[in-house]
Kinemage of the C-alpha trace (Angstrom):
@kinemage 1
@onewidth
@group {chain A} dominant
@subgroup {mainchain}
@vectorlist {calphas} color= white
{ca unk a 1} P -81.068 -103.926 -162.846
{ca unk a 2} L -80.834 -101.149 -165.426
{ca unk a 3} L -78.233 -103.050 -167.435
{ca unk a 4} L -80.568 -106.044 -167.684
{ca unk a 5} L -83.384 -104.087 -169.367
{ca unk a 6} L -81.917 -104.234 -172.917
{ca unk a 7} L -81.315 -107.982 -172.506
{ca unk a 8} L -84.890 -108.447 -171.295
{ca unk a 9} L -86.391 -106.647 -174.298
{ca unk a 10} L -84.092 -108.494 -176.695
{ca unk a 11} L -85.274 -111.809 -175.248
{ca unk a 12} L -88.909 -110.773 -175.753
{ca unk a 13} L -88.101 -109.774 -179.342
{ca unk a 14} L -86.597 -113.190 -180.061
{ca unk a 15} L -89.600 -114.966 -178.567
{ca unk a 16} L -91.995 -112.903 -180.664
{ca unk a 17} L -89.951 -113.749 -183.762
{ca unk a 18} L -90.303 -117.429 -183.000
{ca unk a 19} L -94.056 -117.159 -182.370
{ca unk a 20} L -94.794 -115.009 -185.425
{ca unk a 21} L -92.387 -117.106 -187.495
{ca unk a 22} L -94.808 -119.999 -187.187
{ca unk a 23} L -97.243 -118.005 -189.317
{ca unk a 24} L -94.521 -117.289 -191.926
{ca unk a 25} L -93.673 -120.863 -192.745
{ca unk a 26} L -94.644 -120.588 -196.423
{ca unk a 27} L -92.715 -122.361 -199.148
{ca unk a 28} L -93.277 -119.975 -202.041
{ca unk a 29} L -93.175 -116.230 -202.648
{ca unk a 30} L -96.838 -115.723 -203.548
{ca unk a 31} L -98.230 -117.350 -200.409
{ca unk a 32} L -95.666 -115.624 -198.199
{ca unk a 33} L -96.251 -112.146 -199.611
{ca unk a 34} L -100.038 -112.627 -199.601
{ca unk a 35} L -100.141 -113.515 -195.910
{ca unk a 36} L -102.255 -111.125 -193.831
{ca unk a 37} L -102.297 -112.918 -190.486
{ca unk a 38} L -101.049 -110.644 -187.711
{ca unk a 39} L -100.762 -107.903 -190.283
{ca unk a 40} L -98.119 -107.790 -193.028
{ca unk a 41} L -95.518 -109.639 -190.990
{ca unk a 42} L -94.180 -112.030 -193.624
{ca unk a 43} L -91.792 -111.207 -196.430
{ca unk a 44} L -90.112 -113.311 -199.055
{ca unk a 45} L -86.351 -113.193 -199.526
{ca unk a 46} L -85.093 -114.138 -202.976
{ca unk a 47} L -81.526 -114.596 -201.779
{ca unk a 48} L -82.361 -117.680 -199.717
{ca unk a 49} L -85.848 -118.344 -201.182
{ca unk a 50} L -87.432 -118.406 -197.752
{ca unk a 51} L -90.316 -116.694 -195.991
{ca unk a 52} L -89.216 -114.581 -193.049
{ca unk a 53} L -90.886 -112.628 -190.300
{ca unk a 54} L -90.258 -108.887 -190.260
{ca unk a 55} L -86.943 -108.131 -188.572
{ca unk a 56} L -85.733 -111.714 -188.858
{ca unk a 57} L -82.051 -112.004 -187.879
{ca unk a 58} L -81.597 -114.941 -190.261
{ca unk a 59} L -82.733 -113.316 -193.511
{ca unk a 60} L -80.194 -112.830 -196.285
{ca unk a 61} L -82.115 -109.871 -197.708
{ca unk a 62} L -81.817 -106.244 -196.776
{ca unk a 63} L -85.008 -104.346 -196.068
{ca unk a 64} L -85.502 -102.975 -199.583
{ca unk a 65} L -85.152 -106.451 -201.105
{ca unk a 66} L -87.961 -108.024 -199.079
{ca unk a 67} L -91.037 -108.881 -201.140
{ca unk a 68} L -94.348 -108.072 -199.451
{ca unk a 69} L -96.317 -107.560 -202.667
{ca unk a 70} L -97.190 -110.763 -204.612
{ca unk a 71} L -96.968 -108.847 -207.906
{ca unk a 72} L -93.193 -108.580 -207.412
{ca unk a 73} L -92.631 -112.315 -207.012
{ca unk a 74} L -91.598 -112.644 -210.644
{ca unk a 75} L -88.774 -110.121 -210.325
{ca unk a 76} L -85.259 -111.476 -210.586
{ca unk a 77} L -82.367 -110.407 -208.401
{ca unk a 78} L -80.013 -108.065 -210.276
{ca unk a 79} L -76.452 -109.262 -210.719
{ca unk a 80} L -73.279 -107.272 -211.154
{ca unk a 81} L -72.227 -107.235 -214.805
{ca unk a 82} L -68.504 -106.522 -215.424
{ca unk a 83} L -68.966 -105.760 -219.134
{ca unk a 84} L -71.779 -103.317 -218.391
{ca unk a 85} L -69.678 -101.819 -215.604
{ca unk a 86} L -66.905 -100.994 -218.088
{ca unk a 87} L -69.354 -99.302 -220.440
{ca unk a 88} L -70.759 -97.247 -217.582
{ca unk a 89} L -67.231 -96.215 -216.568
{ca unk a 90} L -66.479 -95.051 -220.105
{ca unk a 91} L -69.682 -92.994 -220.090
{ca unk a 92} L -68.512 -91.473 -216.793
{ca unk a 93} L -65.065 -90.731 -218.228
{ca unk a 94} L -66.596 -88.905 -221.195
{ca unk a 95} L -68.370 -86.558 -218.777
{ca unk a 96} L -64.953 -85.170 -217.782
{ca unk a 97} L -64.182 -84.010 -221.323
{ca unk a 98} L -64.597 -80.191 -221.334
{ca unk a 99} L -64.314 -79.872 -225.099
{ca unk a 100} L -65.775 -82.776 -227.073
{ca unk a 101} L -67.335 -85.538 -224.957
{ca unk a 102} L -68.861 -86.887 -228.176
{ca unk a 103} L -65.388 -87.602 -229.503
{ca unk a 104} L -64.623 -89.433 -226.276
{ca unk a 105} L -67.677 -91.658 -226.716
{ca unk a 106} L -66.891 -92.250 -230.398
{ca unk a 107} L -63.423 -93.498 -229.491
{ca unk a 108} L -64.185 -95.452 -226.322
{ca unk a 109} L -67.556 -97.014 -227.258
{ca unk a 110} L -67.572 -97.036 -231.077
{ca unk a 111} L -69.822 -100.060 -231.540
{ca unk a 112} L -72.523 -98.708 -229.204
{ca unk a 113} L -72.843 -95.471 -231.188
{ca unk a 114} L -73.956 -93.214 -228.321
{ca unk a 115} L -74.987 -89.755 -229.500
{ca unk a 116} L -75.014 -86.931 -226.975
{ca unk a 117} L -78.323 -85.069 -226.995
{ca unk a 118} L -77.730 -82.429 -224.358
{ca unk a 119} L -74.896 -81.244 -222.092
{ca unk a 120} L -75.261 -78.992 -219.050
{ca unk a 121} L -72.530 -77.245 -217.047
{ca unk a 122} L -73.311 -74.976 -214.089
{ca unk a 123} L -71.460 -73.261 -211.265
{ca unk a 124} L -72.147 -75.198 -208.102
{ca unk a 125} L -70.203 -73.566 -205.260
{ca unk a 126} L -69.084 -70.159 -203.986
{ca unk a 127} L -65.739 -70.337 -205.824
{ca unk a 128} L -67.470 -70.897 -209.173
{ca unk a 129} L -66.360 -74.502 -209.533
{ca unk a 130} L -68.591 -76.283 -211.999
{ca unk a 131} L -70.736 -79.390 -212.085
{ca unk a 132} L -71.567 -81.024 -215.393
{ca unk a 133} L -73.585 -83.842 -216.968
{ca unk a 134} L -74.908 -85.024 -220.299
{ca unk a 135} L -77.593 -87.299 -221.708
{ca unk a 136} L -76.938 -89.520 -224.713
{ca unk a 137} L -78.902 -92.128 -226.612
{ca unk a 138} L -77.864 -95.293 -228.434
{ca unk a 139} L -80.346 -96.782 -230.858
{ca unk a 140} L -77.867 -99.622 -231.359
{ca unk a 141} L -78.059 -101.000 -227.820
{ca unk a 142} L -81.412 -99.340 -226.967
{ca unk a 143} L -80.085 -97.278 -224.077
{ca unk a 144} L -80.465 -93.742 -222.773
{ca unk a 145} L -77.311 -92.828 -220.874
{ca unk a 146} L -77.076 -90.106 -218.229
{ca unk a 147} L -73.573 -89.361 -216.947
{ca unk a 148} L -72.383 -86.897 -214.294
{ca unk a 149} L -68.839 -85.584 -214.058
{ca unk a 150} L -66.791 -85.840 -210.893
{ca unk a 151} L -64.798 -83.040 -209.278
{ca unk a 152} L -62.943 -80.916 -211.810
{ca unk a 153} L -59.943 -80.159 -209.561
{ca unk a 154} L -58.546 -80.426 -206.044
{ca unk a 155} L -60.091 -77.124 -205.043
{ca unk a 156} L -63.605 -78.385 -205.711
{ca unk a 157} L -62.947 -81.702 -203.982
{ca unk a 158} L -61.693 -79.835 -200.927
{ca unk a 159} L -64.860 -77.743 -200.713
{ca unk a 160} L -66.911 -80.939 -200.935
{ca unk a 161} L -64.850 -82.362 -198.091
{ca unk a 162} L -65.371 -79.281 -195.934
{ca unk a 163} L -69.119 -79.125 -196.588
{ca unk a 164} L -69.426 -82.827 -195.895
{ca unk a 165} L -68.066 -82.246 -192.406
{ca unk a 166} L -69.710 -79.011 -191.330
{ca unk a 167} L -72.862 -78.482 -193.429
{ca unk a 168} L -76.198 -79.938 -192.360
{ca unk a 169} L -77.795 -82.535 -194.595
{ca unk a 170} L -80.904 -81.527 -196.519
{ca unk a 171} L -84.171 -83.348 -197.185
{ca unk a 172} L -84.499 -85.017 -200.578
{ca unk a 173} L -87.856 -86.094 -202.029
{ca unk a 174} L -90.160 -87.769 -199.506
{ca unk a 175} L -87.723 -89.512 -197.228
{ca unk a 176} L -84.185 -89.134 -195.980
{ca unk a 177} L -81.516 -86.467 -196.110
{ca unk a 178} L -78.513 -86.035 -198.393
{ca unk a 179} L -75.261 -84.099 -198.244
{ca unk a 180} L -75.554 -80.417 -199.153
{ca unk a 181} L -73.006 -80.311 -201.999
{ca unk a 182} L -74.419 -83.314 -203.826
{ca unk a 183} L -77.947 -81.929 -203.688
{ca unk a 184} L -76.931 -78.436 -204.763
{ca unk a 185} L -74.987 -79.789 -207.734
{ca unk a 186} L -77.921 -81.946 -208.807
{ca unk a 187} L -80.416 -79.101 -208.436
{ca unk a 188} L -78.213 -76.757 -210.472
{ca unk a 189} L -78.031 -79.224 -213.359
{ca unk a 190} L -81.323 -81.074 -213.400
{ca unk a 191} L -83.742 -78.243 -214.352
{ca unk a 192} L -81.818 -77.912 -217.637
{ca unk a 193} L -81.789 -81.682 -218.162
{ca unk a 194} L -85.256 -82.721 -217.055
{ca unk a 195} L -87.276 -81.944 -220.173
{ca unk a 196} L -84.730 -83.532 -222.519
{ca unk a 197} L -84.477 -86.691 -220.414
{ca unk a 198} L -88.262 -87.007 -220.160
{ca unk a 199} L -88.652 -86.534 -223.911
{ca unk a 200} L -86.063 -89.204 -224.704
{ca unk a 201} L -87.712 -91.685 -222.339
{ca unk a 202} L -91.168 -90.922 -223.744
{ca unk a 203} L -89.912 -91.385 -227.317
{ca unk a 204} L -88.082 -94.620 -226.441
{ca unk a 205} L -90.181 -96.314 -223.740
{ca unk a 206} L -88.513 -99.722 -224.154
{ca unk a 207} L -84.966 -98.414 -223.673
{ca unk a 208} L -82.930 -98.987 -220.540
{ca unk a 209} L -81.788 -95.887 -218.661
{ca unk a 210} L -78.172 -96.076 -217.550
{ca unk a 211} L -77.292 -93.545 -214.848
{ca unk a 212} L -73.647 -93.262 -213.922
{ca unk a 213} L -70.839 -91.117 -212.552
{ca unk a 214} L -67.470 -91.185 -210.853
{ca unk a 215} L -66.787 -89.658 -207.412
{ca unk a 216} L -68.940 -86.506 -207.065
{ca unk a 217} L -70.600 -87.560 -210.321
{ca unk a 218} L -71.626 -90.826 -208.679
{ca unk a 219} L -73.373 -88.968 -205.858
{ca unk a 220} L -75.369 -86.850 -208.318
{ca unk a 221} L -76.141 -89.947 -210.403
{ca unk a 222} L -77.602 -91.522 -207.266
{ca unk a 223} L -79.957 -88.571 -206.825
{ca unk a 224} L -80.910 -88.613 -210.520
{ca unk a 225} L -81.820 -92.312 -210.564
{ca unk a 226} L -83.857 -91.900 -207.367
{ca unk a 227} L -85.634 -88.872 -208.849
{ca unk a 228} L -86.501 -90.692 -212.091
{ca unk a 229} L -88.244 -93.524 -210.266
{ca unk a 230} L -89.814 -91.379 -207.531
{ca unk a 231} L -91.621 -89.257 -210.131
{ca unk a 232} L -92.448 -92.343 -212.209
{ca unk a 233} L -90.559 -91.028 -215.233
{ca unk a 234} L -89.189 -94.531 -215.770
{ca unk a 235} L -90.199 -97.944 -214.476
{ca unk a 236} L -88.167 -99.764 -211.859
{ca unk a 237} L -86.963 -102.446 -214.283
{ca unk a 238} L -85.629 -99.886 -216.777
{ca unk a 239} L -83.288 -97.943 -214.466
{ca unk a 240} L -79.735 -99.226 -214.027
{ca unk a 241} L -77.208 -97.325 -211.915
{ca unk a 242} L -73.466 -97.985 -211.689
{ca unk a 243} L -71.243 -95.548 -209.807
{ca unk a 244} L -67.481 -95.577 -209.256
{ca unk a 245} L -65.673 -94.364 -206.144
{ca unk a 246} L -68.899 -92.748 -204.922
{ca unk a 247} L -68.982 -91.080 -201.481
{ca unk a 248} L -71.864 -91.694 -199.079
{ca unk a 249} L -74.786 -89.718 -200.471
{ca unk a 250} L -77.168 -89.431 -197.520
{ca unk a 251} L -78.411 -91.021 -194.327
{ca unk a 252} L -79.994 -94.430 -193.768
{ca unk a 253} L -83.488 -93.211 -194.675
{ca unk a 254} L -82.247 -91.938 -198.033
{ca unk a 255} L -80.375 -95.202 -198.632
{ca unk a 256} L -83.576 -97.146 -197.971
{ca unk a 257} L -85.596 -94.853 -200.250
{ca unk a 258} L -83.063 -95.247 -203.063
{ca unk a 259} L -82.898 -99.038 -202.756
{ca unk a 260} L -86.678 -99.362 -202.713
{ca unk a 261} L -86.976 -97.275 -205.875
{ca unk a 262} L -83.893 -98.448 -207.788
{ca unk a 263} L -83.146 -102.145 -207.433
{ca unk a 264} L -80.399 -102.540 -210.068
{ca unk a 265} L -77.911 -100.205 -208.403
{ca unk a 266} L -74.193 -100.850 -207.854
{ca unk a 267} L -71.367 -99.035 -206.124
{ca unk a 268} L -68.088 -100.137 -207.673
{ca unk a 269} L -65.119 -99.758 -205.307
{ca unk a 270} L -61.482 -100.230 -206.329
{ca unk a 271} L -59.969 -101.998 -203.318
{ca unk a 272} L -58.946 -99.300 -200.782
{ca unk a 273} L -60.300 -96.222 -202.602
{ca unk a 274} L -60.750 -93.653 -199.831
{ca unk a 275} L -63.645 -91.638 -201.278
{ca unk a 276} L -66.370 -94.267 -200.600
{ca unk a 277} L -65.442 -93.932 -196.906
{ca unk a 278} L -66.483 -90.259 -196.906
{ca unk a 279} L -68.334 -88.785 -195.078
{ca unk a 280} L -67.111 -91.005 -192.291
{ca unk a 281} L -69.532 -93.043 -190.228
{ca unk a 282} L -67.471 -92.198 -187.167
{ca unk a 283} L -67.546 -88.437 -187.673
{ca unk a 284} L -71.271 -87.833 -187.487
{ca unk a 285} L -74.338 -88.943 -185.576
{ca unk a 286} L -74.898 -92.677 -185.750
{ca unk a 287} L -78.652 -92.184 -185.735
{ca unk a 288} L -78.709 -89.754 -188.659
{ca unk a 289} L -75.237 -90.127 -190.084
{ca unk a 290} L -74.090 -91.038 -193.595
{ca unk a 291} L -74.998 -94.491 -194.878
{ca unk a 292} L -74.361 -96.152 -198.232
{ca unk a 293} L -77.099 -97.411 -200.534
{ca unk a 294} L -76.981 -100.059 -203.219
{ca unk a 295} L -74.859 -103.177 -203.375
{ca unk a 296} L -71.120 -102.746 -203.314
{ca unk a 297} L -69.159 -104.437 -206.105
{ca unk a 298} L -65.848 -104.754 -204.296
{ca unk a 299} L -62.579 -105.325 -206.146
{ca unk a 300} L -60.462 -106.941 -203.450
{ca unk a 301} L -57.406 -106.664 -205.680
{ca unk a 302} L -56.464 -103.527 -207.651
{ca unk a 303} L -59.078 -103.161 -210.384
{ca unk a 304} L -56.727 -103.143 -213.367
{ca unk a 305} L -59.505 -104.792 -215.358
{ca unk a 306} L -63.233 -105.412 -214.948
{ca unk a 307} L -62.294 -109.055 -214.488
{ca unk a 308} L -59.917 -108.416 -211.590
{ca unk a 309} L -60.947 -110.315 -208.462
{ca unk a 310} L -64.256 -108.932 -207.213
{ca unk a 311} L -67.501 -109.913 -205.522
{ca unk a 312} L -70.929 -108.633 -204.592
{ca unk a 313} L -71.173 -107.573 -200.936
{ca unk a 314} L -74.311 -108.842 -199.194
{ca unk a 315} L -73.147 -109.401 -195.624
{ca unk a 316} L -74.213 -107.358 -192.596
{ca unk a 317} L -74.589 -104.552 -191.979
{ca unk a 318} L -76.369 -104.445 -195.318
{ca unk a 319} L -74.926 -101.803 -197.698
{ca unk a 320} L -71.959 -101.337 -195.333
{ca unk a 321} L -70.614 -104.902 -195.477
{ca unk a 322} L -67.674 -104.988 -193.056
{ca unk a 323} L -65.976 -107.739 -195.060
{ca unk a 324} L -65.599 -105.582 -198.193
{ca unk a 325} L -64.008 -102.139 -198.675
{ca unk a 326} L -65.057 -101.272 -195.120
{ca unk a 327} L -62.224 -103.541 -193.985
{ca unk a 328} L -59.563 -101.724 -196.043
{ca unk a 329} L -57.273 -98.921 -194.875
{ca unk a 330} L -58.382 -95.998 -197.085
{ca unk a 331} L -56.018 -94.604 -199.697
{ca unk a 332} L -56.510 -92.074 -202.505
{ca unk a 333} L -54.112 -93.946 -204.762
{ca unk a 334} L -56.790 -95.942 -206.588
{ca unk a 335} L -59.563 -93.361 -206.753
{ca unk a 336} L -58.479 -91.907 -210.082
{ca unk a 337} L -58.026 -95.199 -211.875
{ca unk a 338} L -60.651 -97.886 -212.428
{ca unk a 339} L -60.152 -100.867 -214.769
{ca unk a 340} L -56.870 -99.407 -215.982
{ca unk a 341} L -58.588 -96.190 -217.081
{ca unk a 342} L -57.608 -92.804 -215.596
{ca unk a 343} L -61.225 -91.707 -215.326
{ca unk a 344} L -60.816 -87.951 -214.874
{ca unk a 345} L -58.071 -87.521 -217.467
{ca unk a 346} L -58.940 -90.190 -220.030
{ca unk a 347} L -60.192 -87.460 -222.339
{ca unk a 348} L -56.654 -86.014 -222.574
{ca unk a 349} L -55.772 -89.030 -224.727
{ca unk a 350} L -59.025 -88.720 -226.677
{ca unk a 351} L -60.434 -91.639 -224.671
{ca unk a 352} L -58.417 -94.149 -226.656
{ca unk a 353} L -57.399 -97.444 -225.066
{ca unk a 354} L -53.701 -98.087 -225.406
{ca unk a 355} L -54.467 -101.481 -226.965
{ca unk a 356} L -56.754 -100.075 -229.647
{ca unk a 357} L -56.093 -97.730 -232.531
{ca unk a 358} L -57.689 -94.314 -232.293
{ca unk a 359} L -60.828 -93.855 -234.354
{ca unk a 360} L -60.123 -91.633 -237.360
{ca unk a 361} L -62.341 -88.542 -237.466
{ca unk a 362} L -60.605 -86.100 -239.887
{ca unk a 363} L -62.034 -82.608 -239.848
{ca unk a 364} L -64.744 -83.447 -237.309
{ca unk a 365} L -62.845 -82.213 -234.282
{ca unk a 366} L -60.332 -79.405 -234.496
{ca unk a 367} L -59.888 -78.419 -230.871
{ca unk a 368} L -56.274 -78.811 -229.757
{ca unk a 369} L -56.634 -78.339 -226.011
{ca unk a 370} L -54.502 -80.954 -224.297
{ca unk a 371} L -55.436 -80.169 -220.720
{ca unk a 372} L -58.560 -79.163 -218.831
{ca unk a 373} L -58.716 -75.334 -218.857
{ca unk a 374} L -61.019 -75.170 -215.854
{ca unk a 375} L -58.490 -75.799 -213.115
{ca unk a 376} L -55.119 -74.561 -214.401
{ca unk a 377} L -53.641 -71.942 -216.732
{ca unk a 378} L -53.433 -72.715 -220.468
{ca unk a 379} L -52.123 -70.965 -223.598
{ca unk a 380} L -55.470 -70.746 -225.371
{ca unk a 381} L -58.204 -68.155 -225.515
{ca unk a 382} L -60.662 -70.463 -223.735
{ca unk a 383} L -58.128 -71.277 -221.041
{ca unk a 384} L -57.190 -67.628 -220.520
{ca unk a 385} L -60.897 -66.829 -220.127
{ca unk a 386} L -61.218 -69.565 -217.529
{ca unk a 387} L -58.116 -68.307 -215.734
{ca unk a 388} L -59.528 -64.793 -215.716
{ca unk a 389} L -62.640 -66.150 -214.010
{ca unk a 390} L -60.467 -67.805 -211.389
{ca unk a 391} L -58.596 -64.540 -210.792
{ca unk a 392} L -61.870 -62.704 -210.164
{ca unk a 393} L -61.276 -63.523 -206.501
{ca unk a 394} L -57.714 -62.167 -206.893
{ca unk a 395} L -56.370 -65.493 -205.614
{ca unk a 396} L -53.880 -68.008 -206.953
{ca unk a 397} L -54.748 -71.695 -206.870
{ca unk a 398} L -52.767 -72.067 -203.660
{ca unk a 399} L -54.395 -69.027 -202.086
{ca unk a 400} L -57.874 -70.271 -202.940
{ca unk a 401} L -57.156 -73.697 -201.492
{ca unk a 402} L -55.728 -72.047 -198.386
{ca unk a 403} L -58.885 -69.958 -198.132
{ca unk a 404} L -60.901 -73.179 -198.166
{ca unk a 405} L -58.805 -74.457 -195.291
{ca unk a 406} L -59.443 -71.259 -193.310
{ca unk a 407} L -63.198 -71.619 -193.897
{ca unk a 408} L -62.989 -75.206 -192.692
{ca unk a 409} L -60.992 -74.221 -189.591
{ca unk a 410} L -63.372 -71.404 -188.633
{ca unk a 411} L -66.450 -73.579 -189.218
{ca unk a 412} L -65.196 -76.400 -187.030
{ca unk a 413} L -64.120 -73.942 -184.335
{ca unk a 414} L -67.611 -72.474 -184.183
{ca unk a 415} L -69.313 -75.852 -183.987
């Protein structure tokens, strides 16, 4: 008898859908969204151009895409843009440059003429690993670009992994919870960015706002784009977010909040990249566990180019389409390289494509660092200073990583 109860309630639900569906038999968006019979039960789906009852199992739209306000009937569905995706990736790659991100932008996006207005770097964990971002403006393409850097070294990535498993999620804005490390990184950086970003948007109200990042940077970019719309700093149609190899940022409620606020939002995944599978759905509570937002742009073959085989993922469960990267066996092999670009180390080659001659900038840049001084020893004053900071814990790189493992082991033991 007990086992029949769920079936009984499901049958009632289906019958109610049929009955209420009679009242949602409208042929256009305005009439459907204006319907008030039986409350706001009807919603228009632009993917199949049909009027559906709330909770309809046949709709092609996820919850955030449903139109219940007639004023939104004129909105068009966003589409994944490969050319824009490449530009966003190059903005993300420039965020990794510890010395001259402007040089990186000059070389990788010369025709767009992005000019960096402000850069912020802050310590964001107990081992003094850093998070970083910048805001740039292009008066050529009428865009304000905000880019967040991903993890600066293995040590930082490992701490993120540990915190993602054992730290509780934290509330973000009005609805939903997000992972602790992502939120802390964002909150370390944003107070120093907020006024500059607001001023640029106020001075250029017609400009698009591109928000992007790779890996950890993608998670913080997600929070930034949500924040911009939540506080009405920018209109919904102006914000565009593309992230690359982004981990799950928060729970389902946060995913819904993000999608309702930011409609043109894409998670680009290079085939079997493992990072978008973290934190794992299987490792935490199903009811309040991690859940992706945005539409996945899945490259089903290695993304050696933006035009490699790819598709938008709109199947169920929405945002976690089981026919896309969810179906792949995770591997870290492709996380560092998107569209043939080694995202985290592109700056080491001055962000120059192998098929294009480097932009000549004599006398403008005189820094000769060839490697990132933040995560390994270098023979320069800046690098030695960074190494001295790392030795403040009297630990080698191996010892510090081992310490992270011990913290992880103790934390999981005490759970």
